PDB file as gemmi writes it, atoms N, CA and C in Angstrom:
CRYST1    1.000    1.000    1.000  90.00  90.00  90.00 P 1                      
ATOM      1  N   UNK A   1      61.260 -67.176  78.664  1.00  0.00           N  
ATOM      2  CA  UNK A   1      61.373 -67.279  80.113  1.00  0.00           C  
ATOM      3  C   UNK A   1      62.825 -67.134  80.555  1.00  0.00           C  
ATOM      4  N   UNK A   2      63.618 -66.446  79.813  1.00  0.00           N  
ATOM      5  CA  UNK A   2      64.982 -66.187  80.258  1.00  0.00           C  
ATOM      6  C   UNK A   2      65.875 -67.401  80.242  1.00  0.00           C  
ATOM      7  N   UNK A   3      66.043 -68.033  81.369  1.00  0.00           N  
ATOM      8  CA  UNK A   3      66.960 -69.169  81.507  1.00  0.00           C  
ATOM      9  C   UNK A   3      66.324 -70.508  81.126  1.00  0.00           C  
ATOM     10  N   UNK A   4      65.034 -70.503  80.841  1.00  0.00           N  
ATOM     11  CA  UNK A   4      64.329 -71.732  80.483  1.00  0.00           C  
ATOM     12  C   UNK A   4      64.194 -71.803  78.969  1.00  0.00           C  
ATOM     13  N   UNK A   5      64.505 -72.961  78.410  1.00  0.00           N  
ATOM     14  CA  UNK A   5      64.398 -73.155  76.967  1.00  0.00           C  
ATOM     15  C   UNK A   5      63.475 -74.317  76.652  1.00  0.00           C  
ATOM     16  N   UNK A   6      62.851 -74.221  75.504  1.00  0.00           N  
ATOM     17  CA  UNK A   6      62.029 -75.307  74.961  1.00  0.00           C  
ATOM     18  C   UNK A   6      62.491 -75.533  73.532  1.00  0.00           C  
ATOM     19  N   UNK A   7      62.861 -76.754  73.227  1.00  0.00           N  
ATOM     20  CA  UNK A   7      63.310 -77.097  71.876  1.00  0.00           C  
ATOM     21  C   UNK A   7      62.886 -78.530  71.622  1.00  0.00           C  
ATOM     22  N   UNK A   8      62.088 -78.753  70.592  1.00  0.00           N  
ATOM     23  CA  UNK A   8      61.618 -80.119  70.335  1.00  0.00           C  
ATOM     24  C   UNK A   8      62.745 -81.108  70.048  1.00  0.00           C  
ATOM     25  N   UNK A   9      63.931 -80.600  69.732  1.00  0.00           N  
ATOM     26  CA  UNK A   9      65.073 -81.465  69.416  1.00  0.00           C  
ATOM     27  C   UNK A   9      65.976 -81.733  70.615  1.00  0.00           C  
ATOM     28  N   UNK A  10      65.650 -81.164  71.762  1.00  0.00           N  
ATOM     29  CA  UNK A  10      66.470 -81.345  72.964  1.00  0.00           C  
ATOM     30  C   UNK A  10      65.613 -82.009  74.035  1.00  0.00           C  
ATOM     31  N   UNK A  11      66.116 -83.069  74.626  1.00  0.00           N  
ATOM     32  CA  UNK A  11      65.448 -83.869  75.667  1.00  0.00           C  
ATOM     33  C   UNK A  11      63.943 -84.024  75.437  1.00  0.00           C  
ATOM     34  N   UNK A  12      63.629 -84.490  74.247  1.00  0.00           N  
ATOM     35  CA  UNK A  12      62.248 -84.819  73.869  1.00  0.00           C  
ATOM     36  C   UNK A  12      61.280 -83.646  74.030  1.00  0.00           C  
ATOM     37  N   UNK A  13      61.784 -82.434  73.858  1.00  0.00           N  
ATOM     38  CA  UNK A  13      60.925 -81.265  73.910  1.00  0.00           C  
ATOM     39  C   UNK A  13      60.577 -80.769  75.299  1.00  0.00           C  
ATOM     40  N   UNK A  14      61.185 -81.353  76.326  1.00  0.00           N  
ATOM     41  CA  UNK A  14      60.923 -80.892  77.690  1.00  0.00           C  
ATOM     42  C   UNK A  14      61.578 -79.537  77.924  1.00  0.00           C  
ATOM     43  N   UNK A  15      60.995 -78.757  78.805  1.00  0.00           N  
ATOM     44  CA  UNK A  15      61.623 -77.505  79.222  1.00  0.00           C  
ATOM     45  C   UNK A  15      62.913 -77.841  79.962  1.00  0.00           C  
ATOM     46  N   UNK A  16      63.956 -77.068  79.679  1.00  0.00           N  
ATOM     47  CA  UNK A  16      65.245 -77.313  80.320  1.00  0.00           C  
ATOM     48  C   UNK A  16      65.946 -75.993  80.592  1.00  0.00           C  
ATOM     49  N   UNK A  17      66.991 -76.051  81.374  1.00  0.00           N  
ATOM     50  CA  UNK A  17      67.754 -74.865  81.708  1.00  0.00           C  
ATOM     51  C   UNK A  17      68.712 -74.571  80.562  1.00  0.00           C  
ATOM     52  N   UNK A  18      68.606 -73.363  80.049  1.00  0.00           N  
ATOM     53  CA  UNK A  18      69.414 -72.958  78.904  1.00  0.00           C  
ATOM     54  C   UNK A  18      70.899 -73.182  79.168  1.00  0.00           C  
ATOM     55  N   UNK A  19      71.576 -73.690  78.156  1.00  0.00           N  
ATOM     56  CA  UNK A  19      73.004 -73.961  78.277  1.00  0.00           C  
ATOM     57  C   UNK A  19      73.313 -75.310  78.900  1.00  0.00           C  
ATOM     58  N   UNK A  20      72.272 -76.051  79.253  1.00  0.00           N  
ATOM     59  CA  UNK A  20      72.436 -77.387  79.839  1.00  0.00           C  
ATOM     60  C   UNK A  20      71.432 -78.305  79.152  1.00  0.00           C  
ATOM     61  N   UNK A  21      71.429 -79.524  79.538  1.00  0.00           N  
ATOM     62  CA  UNK A  21      70.339 -80.421  79.143  1.00  0.00           C  
ATOM     63  C   UNK A  21      69.669 -80.955  80.406  1.00  0.00           C  
ATOM     64  N   UNK A  22      69.593 -80.105  81.406  1.00  0.00           N  
ATOM     65  CA  UNK A  22      68.950 -80.476  82.667  1.00  0.00           C  
ATOM     66  C   UNK A  22      67.483 -80.065  82.592  1.00  0.00           C  
ATOM     67  N   UNK A  23      66.585 -81.051  82.614  1.00  0.00           N  
ATOM     68  CA  UNK A  23      65.156 -80.722  82.552  1.00  0.00           C  
ATOM     69  C   UNK A  23      64.697 -79.970  83.796  1.00  0.00           C  
ATOM     70  N   UNK A  24      63.789 -79.047  83.578  1.00  0.00           N  
ATOM     71  CA  UNK A  24      63.208 -78.289  84.685  1.00  0.00           C  
ATOM     72  C   UNK A  24      62.585 -79.241  85.704  1.00  0.00           C  
ATOM     73  N   UNK A  25      61.931 -80.307  85.225  1.00  0.00           N  
ATOM     74  CA  UNK A  25      61.245 -81.230  86.134  1.00  0.00           C  
ATOM     75  C   UNK A  25      62.211 -81.874  87.115  1.00  0.00           C  
ATOM     76  N   UNK A  26      63.470 -82.081  86.717  1.00  0.00           N  
ATOM     77  CA  UNK A  26      64.457 -82.692  87.621  1.00  0.00           C  
ATOM     78  C   UNK A  26      64.713 -81.763  88.805  1.00  0.00           C  
ATOM     79  N   UNK A  27      64.887 -80.486  88.523  1.00  0.00           N  
ATOM     80  CA  UNK A  27      65.140 -79.513  89.597  1.00  0.00           C  
ATOM     81  C   UNK A  27      63.905 -79.388  90.479  1.00  0.00           C  
ATOM     82  N   UNK A  28      62.723 -79.337  89.865  1.00  0.00           N  
ATOM     83  CA  UNK A  28      61.490 -79.236  90.655  1.00  0.00           C  
ATOM     84  C   UNK A  28      61.275 -80.479  91.506  1.00  0.00           C  
ATOM     85  N   UNK A  29      61.605 -81.651  90.970  1.00  0.00           N  
ATOM     86  CA  UNK A  29      61.492 -82.889  91.760  1.00  0.00           C  
ATOM     87  C   UNK A  29      62.426 -82.844  92.974  1.00  0.00           C  
ATOM     88  N   UNK A  30      63.635 -82.342  92.775  1.00  0.00           N  
ATOM     89  CA  UNK A  30      64.576 -82.235  93.892  1.00  0.00           C  
ATOM     90  C   UNK A  30      64.041 -81.283  94.953  1.00  0.00           C  
ATOM     91  N   UNK A  31      63.529 -80.133  94.521  1.00  0.00           N  
ATOM     92  CA  UNK A  31      62.956 -79.179  95.479  1.00  0.00           C  
ATOM     93  C   UNK A  31      61.773 -79.797  96.208  1.00  0.00           C  
ATOM     94  N   UNK A  32      60.922 -80.504  95.470  1.00  0.00           N  
ATOM     95  CA  UNK A  32      59.751 -81.139  96.057  1.00  0.00           C  
ATOM     96  C   UNK A  32      60.127 -82.211  97.073  1.00  0.00           C  
ATOM     97  N   UNK A  33      61.265 -82.854  96.857  1.00  0.00           N  
ATOM     98  CA  UNK A  33      61.689 -83.898  97.796  1.00  0.00           C  
ATOM     99  C   UNK A  33      62.422 -83.314  99.013  1.00  0.00           C  
ATOM    100  N   UNK A  34      62.539 -81.991  99.061  1.00  0.00           N  
ATOM    101  CA  UNK A  34      63.111 -81.359 100.245  1.00  0.00           C  
ATOM    102  C   UNK A  34      64.543 -80.869 100.096  1.00  0.00           C  
ATOM    103  N   UNK A  35      65.121 -81.037  98.907  1.00  0.00           N  
ATOM    104  CA  UNK A  35      66.488 -80.543  98.699  1.00  0.00           C  
ATOM    105  C   UNK A  35      66.489 -79.020  98.734  1.00  0.00           C  
ATOM    106  N   UNK A  36      67.537 -78.463  99.279  1.00  0.00           N  
ATOM    107  CA  UNK A  36      67.685 -77.011  99.305  1.00  0.00           C  
ATOM    108  C   UNK A  36      68.328 -76.543  98.003  1.00  0.00           C  
ATOM    109  N   UNK A  37      68.220 -75.256  97.758  1.00  0.00           N  
ATOM    110  CA  UNK A  37      68.884 -74.700  96.579  1.00  0.00           C  
ATOM    111  C   UNK A  37      70.383 -74.956  96.661  1.00  0.00           C  
ATOM    112  N   UNK A  38      70.951 -74.810  97.836  1.00  0.00           N  
ATOM    113  CA  UNK A  38      72.388 -75.027  98.008  1.00  0.00           C  
ATOM    114  C   UNK A  38      72.789 -76.460  97.658  1.00  0.00           C  
ATOM    115  N   UNK A  39      71.983 -77.423  98.080  1.00  0.00           N  
ATOM    116  CA  UNK A  39      72.332 -78.814  97.779  1.00  0.00           C  
ATOM    117  C   UNK A  39      72.160 -79.116  96.285  1.00  0.00           C  
ATOM    118  N   UNK A  40      71.172 -78.492  95.651  1.00  0.00           N  
ATOM    119  CA  UNK A  40      70.997 -78.677  94.208  1.00  0.00           C  
ATOM    120  C   UNK A  40      72.198 -78.115  93.465  1.00  0.00           C  
ATOM    121  N   UNK A  41      72.703 -76.986  93.919  1.00  0.00           N  
ATOM    122  CA  UNK A  41      73.885 -76.397  93.285  1.00  0.00           C  
ATOM    123  C   UNK A  41      75.122 -77.263  93.492  1.00  0.00           C  
ATOM    124  N   UNK A  42      75.160 -78.022  94.564  1.00  0.00           N  
ATOM    125  CA  UNK A  42      76.277 -78.948  94.764  1.00  0.00           C  
ATOM    126  C   UNK A  42      76.123 -80.166  93.846  1.00  0.00           C  
ATOM    127  N   UNK A  43      74.896 -80.603  93.637  1.00  0.00           N  
ATOM    128  CA  UNK A  43      74.642 -81.739  92.741  1.00  0.00           C  
ATOM    129  C   UNK A  43      74.922 -81.334  91.294  1.00  0.00           C  
ATOM    130  N   UNK A  44      74.510 -80.139  90.926  1.00  0.00           N  
ATOM    131  CA  UNK A  44      74.682 -79.618  89.563  1.00  0.00           C  
ATOM    132  C   UNK A  44      75.511 -78.330  89.628  1.00  0.00           C  
ATOM    133  N   UNK A  45      76.816 -78.444  89.731  1.00  0.00           N  
ATOM    134  CA  UNK A  45      77.660 -77.253  89.920  1.00  0.00           C  
ATOM    135  C   UNK A  45      77.635 -76.265  88.745  1.00  0.00           C  
ATOM    136  N   UNK A  46      77.157 -76.689  87.586  1.00  0.00           N  
ATOM    137  CA  UNK A  46      77.066 -75.765  86.453  1.00  0.00           C  
ATOM    138  C   UNK A  46      75.866 -74.825  86.562  1.00  0.00           C  
ATOM    139  N   UNK A  47      74.953 -75.127  87.472  1.00  0.00           N  
ATOM    140  CA  UNK A  47      73.778 -74.279  87.663  1.00  0.00           C  
ATOM    141  C   UNK A  47      74.089 -73.112  88.581  1.00  0.00           C  
ATOM    142  N   UNK A  48      73.265 -72.088  88.456  1.00  0.00           N  
ATOM    143  CA  UNK A  48      73.343 -70.952  89.372  1.00  0.00           C  
ATOM    144  C   UNK A  48      72.054 -70.900  90.187  1.00  0.00           C  
ATOM    145  N   UNK A  49      72.079 -70.115  91.224  1.00  0.00           N  
ATOM    146  CA  UNK A  49      70.865 -69.937  92.021  1.00  0.00           C  
ATOM    147  C   UNK A  49      69.747 -69.353  91.146  1.00  0.00           C  
ATOM    148  N   UNK A  50      70.113 -68.478  90.223  1.00  0.00           N  
ATOM    149  CA  UNK A  50      69.128 -67.895  89.315  1.00  0.00           C  
ATOM    150  C   UNK A  50      68.481 -68.964  88.436  1.00  0.00           C  
ATOM    151  N   UNK A  51      69.249 -69.991  88.062  1.00  0.00           N  
ATOM    152  CA  UNK A  51      68.684 -71.095  87.283  1.00  0.00           C  
ATOM    153  C   UNK A  51      67.602 -71.818  88.076  1.00  0.00           C  
ATOM    154  N   UNK A  52      67.875 -72.066  89.343  1.00  0.00           N  
ATOM    155  CA  UNK A  52      66.893 -72.766  90.186  1.00  0.00           C  
ATOM    156  C   UNK A  52      65.642 -71.909  90.349  1.00  0.00           C  
ATOM    157  N   UNK A  53      65.829 -70.622  90.576  1.00  0.00           N  
ATOM    158  CA  UNK A  53      64.674 -69.732  90.692  1.00  0.00           C  
ATOM    159  C   UNK A  53      63.903 -69.651  89.387  1.00  0.00           C  
ATOM    160  N   UNK A  54      64.596 -69.736  88.265  1.00  0.00           N  
ATOM    161  CA  UNK A  54      63.916 -69.753  86.965  1.00  0.00           C  
ATOM    162  C   UNK A  54      63.030 -70.989  86.836  1.00  0.00           C  
ATOM    163  N   UNK A  55      63.471 -72.114  87.380  1.00  0.00           N  
ATOM    164  CA  UNK A  55      62.648 -73.330  87.385  1.00  0.00           C  
ATOM    165  C   UNK A  55      61.376 -73.116  88.187  1.00  0.00           C  
ATOM    166  N   UNK A  56      61.523 -72.487  89.325  1.00  0.00           N  
ATOM    167  CA  UNK A  56      60.361 -72.203  90.180  1.00  0.00           C  
ATOM    168  C   UNK A  56      59.416 -71.245  89.462  1.00  0.00           C  
ATOM    169  N   UNK A  57      59.976 -70.202  88.855  1.00  0.00           N  
ATOM    170  CA  UNK A  57      59.151 -69.248  88.099  1.00  0.00           C  
ATOM    171  C   UNK A  57      58.416 -69.943  86.960  1.00  0.00           C  
ATOM    172  N   UNK A  58      59.107 -70.840  86.275  1.00  0.00           N  
ATOM    173  CA  UNK A  58      58.486 -71.568  85.168  1.00  0.00           C  
ATOM    174  C   UNK A  58      57.319 -72.412  85.671  1.00  0.00           C  
ATOM    175  N   UNK A  59      57.504 -73.083  86.789  1.00  0.00           N  
ATOM    176  CA  UNK A  59      56.424 -73.904  87.355  1.00  0.00           C  
ATOM    177  C   UNK A  59      55.230 -73.037  87.744  1.00  0.00           C  
ATOM    178  N   UNK A  60      55.506 -71.870  88.301  1.00  0.00           N  
ATOM    179  CA  UNK A  60      54.417 -70.963  88.667  1.00  0.00           C  
ATOM    180  C   UNK A  60      53.681 -70.481  87.416  1.00  0.00           C  
ATOM    181  N   UNK A  61      54.421 -70.161  86.362  1.00  0.00           N  
ATOM    182  CA  UNK A  61      53.825 -69.711  85.107  1.00  0.00           C  
ATOM    183  C   UNK A  61      52.965 -70.815  84.499  1.00  0.00           C  
ATOM    184  N   UNK A  62      53.473 -72.048  84.505  1.00  0.00           N  
ATOM    185  CA  UNK A  62      52.717 -73.177  83.969  1.00  0.00           C  
ATOM    186  C   UNK A  62      51.416 -73.379  84.747  1.00  0.00           C  
ATOM    187  N   UNK A  63      51.499 -73.269  86.062  1.00  0.00           N  
ATOM    188  CA  UNK A  63      50.315 -73.431  86.912  1.00  0.00           C  
ATOM    189  C   UNK A  63      49.288 -72.341  86.605  1.00  0.00           C  
ATOM    190  N   UNK A  64      49.762 -71.113  86.465  1.00  0.00           N  
ATOM    191  CA  UNK A  64      48.882 -70.002  86.132  1.00  0.00           C  
ATOM    192  C   UNK A  64      48.209 -70.222  84.794  1.00  0.00           C  
ATOM    193  N   UNK A  65      48.972 -70.678  83.807  1.00  0.00           N  
ATOM    194  CA  UNK A  65      48.422 -70.954  82.477  1.00  0.00           C  
ATOM    195  C   UNK A  65      47.346 -72.041  82.540  1.00  0.00           C  
ATOM    196  N   UNK A  66      47.582 -73.077  83.334  1.00  0.00           N  
ATOM    197  CA  UNK A  66      46.576 -74.150  83.458  1.00  0.00           C  
ATOM    198  C   UNK A  66      45.295 -73.624  84.098  1.00  0.00           C  
ATOM    199  N   UNK A  67      45.436 -72.716  85.046  1.00  0.00           N  
ATOM    200  CA  UNK A  67      44.257 -72.166  85.719  1.00  0.00           C  
ATOM    201  C   UNK A  67      43.412 -71.315  84.768  1.00  0.00           C  
ATOM    202  N   UNK A  68      44.056 -70.708  83.787  1.00  0.00           N  
ATOM    203  CA  UNK A  68      43.332 -69.874  82.827  1.00  0.00           C  
ATOM    204  C   UNK A  68      42.572 -70.692  81.803  1.00  0.00           C  
ATOM    205  N   UNK A  69      43.002 -71.913  81.608  1.00  0.00           N  
ATOM    206  CA  UNK A  69      42.361 -72.749  80.574  1.00  0.00           C  
ATOM    207  C   UNK A  69      41.299 -73.623  81.133  1.00  0.00           C  
TER     208      UNK A  69                                                      
END                                                                             
């Protein structure tokens, strides 16, 4: 998934943004609570807008996978 990584040895196997140890769920929780991409980038200055969009893409992919099963 490009910017998204999964490693059982990093943050208990949760999906995270490559090059960081920021779990995807943290970014999705911020978006869900109404934070804008700009404010997330201010909270996590090491992230890029593409990283945030990768989180959204990952969530969409996960949802699609659940619908198939």
